C-alpha positions as a Markdown table, in Angstrom:
| # | Residue | x | y | z |
|---|---|---|---|---|
| 1 | Met | 0.0 | 0.0 | 0.0 |
| 2 | Ala | 1.4 | 3.4 | -1.0 |
| 3 | Ala | 1.8 | 6.1 | 1.6 |
| 4 | Arg | -0.7 | 8.9 | 1.4 |
| 5 | Glu | 0.7 | 12.4 | 1.0 |
| 6 | Ile | -0.5 | 14.9 | 3.5 |
| 7 | Gly | -1.3 | 18.3 | 2.0 |
| 8 | Thr | 0.3 | 21.5 | 3.2 |
| 9 | Val | -1.4 | 23.8 | 5.7 |
| 10 | Gly | -2.3 | 27.1 | 4.2 |
| 11 | Leu | -1.1 | 30.4 | 5.7 |
| 12 | Ser | -4.4 | 31.2 | 7.3 |
| 13 | Asp | -4.7 | 27.7 | 8.9 |
| 14 | Ala | -1.1 | 27.9 | 10.1 |
| 15 | Leu | -1.9 | 31.2 | 11.8 |
| 16 | Ala | -5.0 | 29.6 | 13.5 |
| 17 | Leu | -2.7 | 26.8 | 14.7 |
| 18 | Ala | -0.2 | 29.2 | 16.0 |
| 19 | Leu | -2.9 | 31.1 | 17.9 |
| 20 | Leu | -4.1 | 27.8 | 19.4 |
| 21 | Ile | -0.6 | 27.2 | 20.6 |
| 22 | Ala | -0.6 | 30.6 | 22.2 |
| 23 | Glu | -3.7 | 29.7 | 24.1 |
| 24 | Gln | -2.9 | 26.2 | 25.0 |
| 25 | Ala | 0.9 | 26.2 | 25.4 |
| 26 | Pro | 2.1 | 29.8 | 25.9 |
| 27 | Thr | 5.7 | 28.9 | 26.3 |
| 28 | Arg | 5.7 | 27.6 | 22.7 |
| 29 | Trp | 4.1 | 30.8 | 21.3 |
| 30 | Pro | 7.3 | 32.7 | 20.5 |
| 31 | Arg | 8.6 | 29.9 | 18.3 |
| 32 | Ala | 5.1 | 29.4 | 16.7 |
| 33 | Ala | 4.9 | 33.1 | 15.9 |
| 34 | Ala | 8.4 | 33.2 | 14.5 |
| 35 | Arg | 7.7 | 30.2 | 12.3 |
| 36 | Trp | 4.4 | 31.7 | 11.0 |
| 37 | His | 6.2 | 35.0 | 10.3 |
| 38 | Ala | 8.8 | 33.2 | 8.2 |
| 39 | Arg | 6.0 | 31.5 | 6.2 |
| 40 | Phe | 4.3 | 34.9 | 5.7 |
| 41 | Val | 7.5 | 36.5 | 4.4 |
| 42 | Leu | 8.1 | 33.7 | 2.0 |
| 43 | Ala | 4.5 | 33.9 | 0.7 |
| 44 | Ala | 4.5 | 37.7 | 0.4 |
| 45 | Lys | 6.6 | 38.0 | -2.7 |
| 46 | Gly | 8.5 | 41.3 | -2.8 |
| 47 | Ile | 7.9 | 42.2 | 0.8 |
| 48 | Glu | 10.1 | 45.0 | 2.1 |
| 49 | Val | 12.1 | 44.7 | 5.3 |
| 50 | Glu | 9.9 | 47.4 | 7.0 |
| 51 | Asn | 6.7 | 45.4 | 6.2 |
| 52 | Ser | 8.3 | 42.2 | 7.2 |
| 53 | Ala | 9.2 | 43.8 | 10.6 |
| 54 | Leu | 5.6 | 45.1 | 10.8 |
| 55 | Ala | 4.2 | 41.6 | 10.2 |
| 56 | Leu | 6.4 | 40.2 | 13.0 |
| 57 | Gln | 5.2 | 42.9 | 15.4 |
| 58 | Leu | 1.6 | 42.3 | 14.5 |
| 59 | Val | 1.7 | 38.5 | 14.8 |
| 60 | Asn | 3.4 | 39.0 | 18.2 |
| 61 | Ala | 0.6 | 41.3 | 19.2 |
| 62 | Leu | -1.9 | 38.5 | 18.4 |
| 63 | Gly | -0.6 | 36.8 | 21.5 |
| 64 | Gly | -1.3 | 39.8 | 23.7 |
| 65 | Lys | -4.1 | 42.1 | 24.6 |
| 66 | Asp | -4.8 | 44.2 | 21.5 |
| 67 | Val | -5.8 | 41.3 | 19.3 |
| 68 | Glu | -8.5 | 42.9 | 17.3 |
| 69 | Ser | -6.4 | 45.8 | 16.0 |
| 70 | Ala | -3.4 | 43.6 | 15.3 |
| 71 | Trp | -5.6 | 41.1 | 13.4 |
| 72 | Gln | -7.2 | 43.9 | 11.3 |
| 73 | Met | -3.8 | 45.4 | 10.4 |
| 74 | Leu | -2.3 | 42.0 | 9.7 |
| 75 | Arg | -5.1 | 41.2 | 7.3 |
| 76 | Leu | -4.6 | 44.5 | 5.5 |
| 77 | Leu | -0.9 | 43.9 | 5.2 |
| 78 | Ala | -1.5 | 40.4 | 3.9 |
| 79 | Gly | -3.9 | 41.8 | 1.3 |
| 80 | Arg | -1.2 | 44.1 | 0.1 |
| 81 | Tyr | 0.7 | 41.1 | -1.1 |
| 82 | Gly | -2.3 | 39.2 | -2.4 |
| 83 | Leu | -2.6 | 37.0 | 0.6 |
| 84 | Thr | -5.8 | 36.1 | 2.5 |
| 85 | Leu | -6.0 | 35.5 | 6.2 |
């Protein structure tokens, strides 16, 4: 029997997973946020260093208190690069 290939997790689902990690295993949040940021930067073709830094700040803020504002700004930034969150 051939092994079944597991599909890749999309950027939006990866963010949902990272946020679940923030909720359930807060000590793992920094690594999950950094990994998601790396995926975002790779997906956002042509992203400038300033917007990469902004994305990192915003995803980090999702693990804090001002979640709604960070979420809205991150969605806008993603849209700038043709990405959907």
